C-alpha positions in Angstrom: -62.8 138.8 -125.4 -64.5 136.1 -126.8 -67.4 135.6 -125.0 -70.9 137.0 -126.4 -72.2 138.2 -122.8 -69.5 140.9 -121.3 -70.2 142.4 -117.6 -68.8 145.2 -116.1 -67.9 146.3 -112.1 -65.7 144.4 -110.8 -62.3 144.8 -112.6 -61.3 148.9 -113.4 -58.9 148.0 -116.3 -61.3 145.5 -118.0 -64.5 147.8 -118.0 -61.9 150.7 -119.4 -60.9 148.1 -122.0 -64.9 147.0 -122.6 -65.7 150.8 -122.7 -63.2 151.5 -125.2 -64.4 148.9 -127.5 -68.1 149.6 -127.2 -67.1 153.1 -128.4 -65.0 151.4 -131.1 -68.2 149.8 -132.2 -66.9 146.3 -131.5 -69.0 146.0 -128.7 -72.9 146.7 -128.1 -74.2 147.8 -125.0 -77.2 146.3 -123.7 -77.7 147.6 -120.2 -75.5 149.9 -118.3 -72.9 147.0 -117.3 -73.9 144.7 -120.1 -72.5 144.3 -123.2 -72.3 141.9 -126.2 -69.5 140.9 -128.7 -72.3 140.2 -131.2 -72.4 142.6 -133.6 -75.3 141.4 -135.9 -78.1 139.4 -134.1 -81.3 141.8 -132.1 -80.3 142.6 -128.6 -83.6 141.0 -127.3 -82.7 137.5 -129.0 -79.0 138.0 -127.3 -81.1 139.1 -124.0 -83.2 136.1 -124.2 -80.3 133.4 -124.7 -78.7 134.8 -121.8 -81.9 135.4 -119.5 -80.5 133.9 -116.4 -77.0 135.6 -116.7 -78.1 138.7 -117.2 -80.6 138.4 -114.2 -77.7 136.4 -112.2 -75.4 139.8 -112.7 -78.4 142.7 -112.3 -79.8 140.9 -109.1 -77.0 139.2 -107.2 -78.3 136.4 -104.8 -82.1 136.5 -106.2 -83.7 132.9 -106.3 -86.2 132.1 -108.9 -88.5 129.1 -108.1 -91.4 127.5 -109.0 -93.5 129.1 -111.9 -90.8 131.8 -112.5 -88.0 129.6 -112.7 -89.8 127.2 -115.2 -90.7 129.9 -117.5 -87.6 131.6 -117.4 -85.6 128.1 -118.8 -83.8 129.9 -121.7 -84.8 126.9 -123.9 -88.5 127.8 -123.2 -87.5 131.6 -123.8 -86.3 130.4 -127.4 -89.3 128.1 -128.2 -87.2 125.2 -127.6 -89.8 123.2 -125.0 
């Protein structure tokens, strides 16, 4: 697993592997079904960088529009506007 964000819930084998890696300290849990391989950065920084991916996982089919979509753009969250 080389991705910074790992989502669980779609494959039982991957879910077990992810839980084992988290238990051994090789992954950190962000949410009940979201983990990160980044062990050094603060979780809020990782969450901001991946906010739209995380929202898509937690709220499948949701649509952001107008002001919400503009405010949630990852570059704005990181002050790169």
